[in-house]
C-alpha positions as a Markdown table, in Angstrom:
| # | Residue | x | y | z |
|---|---|---|---|---|
| 1 | Met | -1.2 | 25.9 | -16.5 |
| 2 | Arg | -4.9 | 26.6 | -16.2 |
| 3 | Arg | -6.7 | 25.0 | -13.2 |
| 4 | Leu | -9.9 | 23.0 | -13.8 |
| 5 | Val | -11.6 | 24.6 | -10.8 |
| 6 | Thr | -12.1 | 28.3 | -10.4 |
| 7 | Met | -13.3 | 28.5 | -6.8 |
| 8 | Pro | -11.0 | 27.6 | -3.9 |
| 9 | Ala | -11.3 | 24.0 | -2.7 |
| 10 | Ala | -9.8 | 22.7 | 0.4 |
| 11 | Val | -6.2 | 21.5 | 0.1 |
| 12 | Leu | -5.1 | 18.7 | 2.5 |
| 13 | His | -1.5 | 17.9 | 3.4 |
| 14 | Thr | 0.0 | 14.7 | 4.9 |
| 15 | Ala | 3.6 | 13.8 | 5.5 |
| 16 | Arg | 4.1 | 12.6 | 1.9 |
| 17 | Leu | 1.1 | 13.8 | -0.1 |
| 18 | Val | -0.9 | 16.8 | -1.1 |
| 19 | Leu | -4.6 | 16.5 | -1.9 |
| 20 | Arg | -5.5 | 19.5 | -4.1 |
| 21 | Pro | -7.7 | 20.7 | -6.9 |
| 22 | Trp | -7.1 | 19.3 | -10.4 |
| 23 | Arg | -5.0 | 21.0 | -13.0 |
| 24 | Asp | -4.9 | 20.5 | -16.8 |
| 25 | Asp | -1.5 | 18.8 | -16.5 |
| 26 | Asp | -3.2 | 16.0 | -14.4 |
| 27 | Leu | -5.2 | 14.9 | -17.5 |
| 28 | Ala | -2.5 | 12.9 | -19.3 |
| 29 | Pro | -1.4 | 10.9 | -16.2 |
| 30 | Phe | -5.0 | 10.4 | -15.2 |
| 31 | Ala | -5.8 | 9.1 | -18.7 |
| 32 | Ala | -2.8 | 6.7 | -18.4 |
| 33 | Leu | -4.0 | 5.2 | -15.1 |
| 34 | Asn | -7.6 | 5.0 | -16.4 |
| 35 | Ala | -6.3 | 3.0 | -19.5 |
| 36 | Asp | -4.3 | 0.6 | -17.3 |
| 37 | Pro | -6.1 | -2.8 | -17.1 |
| 38 | Asp | -4.6 | -3.5 | -13.7 |
| 39 | Val | -5.8 | -0.2 | -12.2 |
| 40 | Met | -9.3 | -0.7 | -13.8 |
| 41 | Arg | -9.6 | -4.4 | -13.0 |
| 42 | His | -12.5 | -3.8 | -10.6 |
| 43 | Phe | -14.3 | -1.3 | -12.8 |
| 44 | Pro | -16.5 | -2.1 | -15.8 |
| 45 | Ser | -13.9 | -1.0 | -18.4 |
| 46 | Cys | -10.8 | 1.1 | -19.0 |
| 47 | Leu | -11.4 | 4.6 | -20.1 |
| 48 | Asp | -10.2 | 6.2 | -23.3 |
| 49 | Arg | -8.7 | 9.7 | -23.2 |
| 50 | Ala | -12.0 | 11.5 | -23.9 |
| 51 | Ala | -13.9 | 9.6 | -21.2 |
| 52 | Ser | -11.0 | 10.1 | -18.7 |
| 53 | Asp | -10.9 | 13.9 | -19.5 |
| 54 | Ala | -14.7 | 14.1 | -19.1 |
| 55 | Leu | -14.5 | 12.3 | -15.7 |
| 56 | Ala | -11.7 | 14.7 | -14.5 |
| 57 | Arg | -13.9 | 17.7 | -15.5 |
| 58 | Arg | -16.9 | 16.3 | -13.6 |
| 59 | Ile | -14.7 | 15.8 | -10.6 |
| 60 | Gly | -13.4 | 19.3 | -10.9 |
| 61 | Glu | -16.9 | 20.7 | -11.2 |
| 62 | Lys | -17.9 | 19.0 | -8.0 |
| 63 | Leu | -14.9 | 20.4 | -6.2 |
| 64 | Glu | -15.8 | 23.8 | -7.4 |
| 65 | Ala | -19.4 | 23.5 | -6.3 |
| 66 | Asn | -18.6 | 21.9 | -2.8 |
| 67 | Gly | -15.1 | 23.0 | -1.9 |
| 68 | Tyr | -14.2 | 19.3 | -1.3 |
| 69 | Gly | -14.5 | 16.1 | -3.4 |
| 70 | Leu | -12.2 | 13.7 | -5.1 |
| 71 | Trp | -8.9 | 15.6 | -4.9 |
| 72 | Ala | -6.0 | 15.1 | -7.2 |
| 73 | Val | -3.2 | 13.5 | -5.2 |
| 74 | Glu | 0.5 | 14.4 | -5.7 |
| 75 | Ala | 3.4 | 12.7 | -4.0 |
| 76 | Leu | 6.1 | 14.7 | -2.3 |
| 77 | Pro | 8.8 | 15.8 | -2.9 |
| 78 | Ser | 8.4 | 15.3 | -6.6 |
| 79 | Gly | 4.9 | 16.8 | -6.8 |
| 80 | Gly | 3.9 | 14.2 | -9.4 |
| 81 | Phe | 0.2 | 13.3 | -9.9 |
| 82 | Ile | -0.5 | 9.8 | -8.7 |
| 83 | Gly | -4.3 | 9.6 | -8.8 |
| 84 | Phe | -7.2 | 10.8 | -6.7 |
| 85 | Thr | -8.6 | 10.3 | -3.2 |
| 86 | Gly | -11.5 | 12.0 | -1.6 |
| 87 | Leu | -15.2 | 12.4 | -0.8 |
| 88 | Asn | -18.2 | 12.0 | -3.0 |
| 89 | Arg | -22.0 | 11.8 | -2.6 |
| 90 | Pro | -23.2 | 8.9 | -4.7 |
| 91 | Asp | -26.0 | 9.7 | -7.1 |
| 92 | Phe | -27.6 | 6.3 | -7.1 |
| 93 | Gln | -30.3 | 4.9 | -4.7 |
| 94 | Ala | -29.3 | 2.1 | -2.2 |
| 95 | His | -30.2 | 1.1 | 1.3 |
| 96 | Phe | -27.3 | 3.3 | 2.6 |
| 97 | Thr | -27.9 | 6.5 | 0.6 |
| 98 | Pro | -27.8 | 9.4 | 0.9 |
| 99 | Cys | -24.3 | 9.2 | 2.3 |
| 100 | Leu | -20.8 | 10.5 | 2.0 |
| 101 | Glu | -18.4 | 8.1 | 0.3 |
| 102 | Ile | -14.7 | 8.0 | 0.5 |
| 103 | Gly | -12.8 | 6.6 | -2.6 |
| 104 | Trp | -9.4 | 6.5 | -4.3 |
| 105 | Arg | -7.8 | 5.5 | -7.5 |
| 106 | Leu | -4.0 | 5.5 | -7.8 |
| 107 | Ala | -1.6 | 4.8 | -10.6 |
| 108 | Arg | -0.1 | 1.3 | -10.4 |
| 109 | Ala | 3.4 | 2.8 | -9.7 |
| 110 | Ala | 2.0 | 4.3 | -6.5 |
| 111 | Trp | 0.7 | 1.0 | -5.1 |
| 112 | Gly | 2.2 | -0.7 | -2.1 |
| 113 | Arg | 3.5 | 2.5 | -0.5 |
| 114 | Gly | 0.6 | 3.3 | 1.8 |
| 115 | Tyr | -0.4 | 6.3 | -0.2 |
| 116 | Ala | -4.1 | 5.3 | -0.5 |
| 117 | Thr | -4.4 | 4.8 | 3.3 |
| 118 | Glu | -2.5 | 8.0 | 4.0 |
| 119 | Ala | -4.6 | 10.1 | 1.7 |
| 120 | Ala | -7.9 | 8.5 | 2.8 |
| 121 | Arg | -7.1 | 9.2 | 6.5 |
| 122 | Ala | -6.7 | 12.9 | 5.6 |
| 123 | Ala | -10.0 | 12.8 | 3.7 |
| 124 | Leu | -11.8 | 11.1 | 6.6 |
| 125 | Gly | -10.4 | 13.7 | 9.0 |
| 126 | Phe | -11.8 | 16.4 | 6.7 |
| 127 | Ala | -15.2 | 14.7 | 6.6 |
| 128 | Phe | -15.5 | 14.4 | 10.3 |
| 129 | Asp | -13.7 | 17.6 | 11.5 |
| 130 | Asp | -14.5 | 20.1 | 8.7 |
| 131 | Leu | -17.8 | 18.8 | 7.4 |
| 132 | Gly | -19.2 | 17.4 | 10.7 |
| 133 | Glu | -20.2 | 14.1 | 9.1 |
| 134 | Gly | -21.3 | 11.4 | 11.5 |
| 135 | Gln | -20.4 | 8.5 | 9.2 |
| 136 | Val | -18.5 | 7.9 | 5.9 |
| 137 | Val | -18.9 | 4.8 | 3.8 |
| 138 | Ala | -16.7 | 3.1 | 1.2 |
| 139 | Phe | -17.7 | 0.4 | -1.2 |
| 140 | Thr | -16.0 | -1.7 | -3.9 |
| 141 | Ala | -16.5 | -4.8 | -6.0 |
| 142 | Ala | -16.4 | -7.8 | -3.7 |
| 143 | Gly | -13.2 | -9.1 | -5.2 |
| 144 | Asn | -11.2 | -5.9 | -4.9 |
| 145 | Asp | -8.9 | -7.1 | -2.1 |
| 146 | Arg | -6.5 | -4.1 | -2.4 |
| 147 | Ser | -9.2 | -1.6 | -1.7 |
| 148 | Arg | -10.8 | -3.7 | 1.0 |
| 149 | Ala | -7.4 | -3.9 | 2.7 |
| 150 | Val | -7.2 | -0.1 | 2.7 |
| 151 | Met | -10.7 | 0.1 | 4.2 |
| 152 | Ala | -9.6 | -2.3 | 7.0 |
| 153 | Arg | -6.4 | -0.3 | 7.6 |
| 154 | Leu | -8.6 | 2.8 | 8.0 |
| 155 | Gly | -10.5 | 1.0 | 10.7 |
| 156 | Met | -13.7 | 0.8 | 8.7 |
| 157 | Ser | -16.1 | -2.0 | 9.5 |
| 158 | Arg | -18.2 | -4.3 | 7.3 |
| 159 | Asp | -21.4 | -6.1 | 8.0 |
| 160 | Pro | -22.1 | -8.6 | 5.2 |
| 161 | Val | -25.8 | -7.6 | 5.6 |
| 162 | Asp | -24.9 | -4.3 | 4.0 |
| 163 | Asp | -23.4 | -5.8 | 0.8 |
| 164 | Phe | -25.4 | -4.8 | -2.3 |
| 165 | Asp | -25.7 | -5.1 | -6.0 |
| 166 | His | -24.4 | -1.9 | -7.6 |
| 167 | Pro | -27.4 | -0.5 | -9.5 |
| 168 | Ala | -25.2 | 0.9 | -12.3 |
| 169 | Leu | -24.1 | -2.6 | -13.3 |
| 170 | Pro | -26.5 | -5.0 | -15.1 |
| 171 | Glu | -27.6 | -8.3 | -13.5 |
| 172 | Gly | -25.1 | -11.0 | -14.1 |
| 173 | His | -22.1 | -8.6 | -14.4 |
| 174 | Ala | -19.1 | -10.0 | -12.7 |
| 175 | Leu | -18.5 | -6.8 | -10.7 |
| 176 | Arg | -22.1 | -6.1 | -9.7 |
| 177 | Arg | -21.8 | -7.5 | -6.1 |
| 178 | His | -20.3 | -4.8 | -3.9 |
| 179 | Val | -19.2 | -4.7 | -0.2 |
| 180 | Leu | -19.9 | -1.8 | 2.0 |
| 181 | Tyr | -17.7 | -0.5 | 4.8 |
| 182 | Arg | -18.5 | 2.2 | 7.3 |
| 183 | Ser | -16.5 | 4.6 | 9.5 |
| 184 | Asp | -18.2 | 6.5 | 12.3 |
| 185 | Arg | -17.1 | 9.8 | 13.6 |
| 186 | Pro | -14.5 | 9.2 | 16.4 |
| 187 | Ala | -15.7 | 10.1 | 19.9 |
| 188 | Gly | -12.9 | 12.6 | 20.4 |
| 189 | Pro | -11.0 | 14.6 | 17.8 |
| 190 | Ala | -10.6 | 12.7 | 14.6 |
| 191 | Ala | -7.6 | 10.5 | 14.6 |
| 192 | Ala | -6.9 | 11.3 | 11.0 |
| 193 | Pro | -3.9 | 13.7 | 10.8 |
| 194 | Arg | -3.8 | 16.2 | 8.0 |
């Protein structure tokens, strides 16, 4: 199996998960989750295989360039790919950019097990401890209650004044309105175990 990244990227471990660089054998399960209407409910559309593979390659390139990013997540002990979680620097302009964003997308079979929160805690710990970030943001479509619940479990806070219209979505699009959550660097060592 050839890896999609050629330079070492950070690998994060939790009690039940490994956040690691992407491999070619992640492409098929990633395409399956990107084609699932339930997983993609709060995105503009499902992705076909070509678009999903292109997204995975862009994610891999960012990991290669930065040493961190949107890691492939595998569940232990099986080692099976369940989606991604990690850090990204959005490339659009908004009142809160430039910033470091935390995000996740997991296969429906992995929902309801606390994996998104567990993986995101590891990524937050990396952002604060390893990257020295002072703040990390998360955003999602206003109606995405599952992701908003993860943000709340992470201890992120929301001020409705920060909510925004996502510039990549046209006016009138049902998903255009987004909510913004923030997490500030803890005063002591980050509480996010890795």
